[in-house]
C-alpha angles and dihedrals in degrees: 000000000000090000092054092049091048091049091049091048091053091050092049091051091050091050091050091051090048092050091048090053090050091051092047092050091049091050091049092050091047092050092053107086123179107227122212115236091255093052090048091049092050091051092049091048091050092051091048090051091050091048090049092050091048093047091046092051091047090051091049090050092050091050091055 
């Protein structure tokens, strides 16, 4: 009886691990989003603007 319960417990744990891996894989696939060239260009431009603003403010601070 104890052996059967232990075997069932092991199988349930394996199934839980398998389901967790499926959910994780689905979340990873959902988080990957193929950007169009225009979206990519807009993101790059926004990052460049932010970097420029940060560098400009750091330079202004150093000049003070």
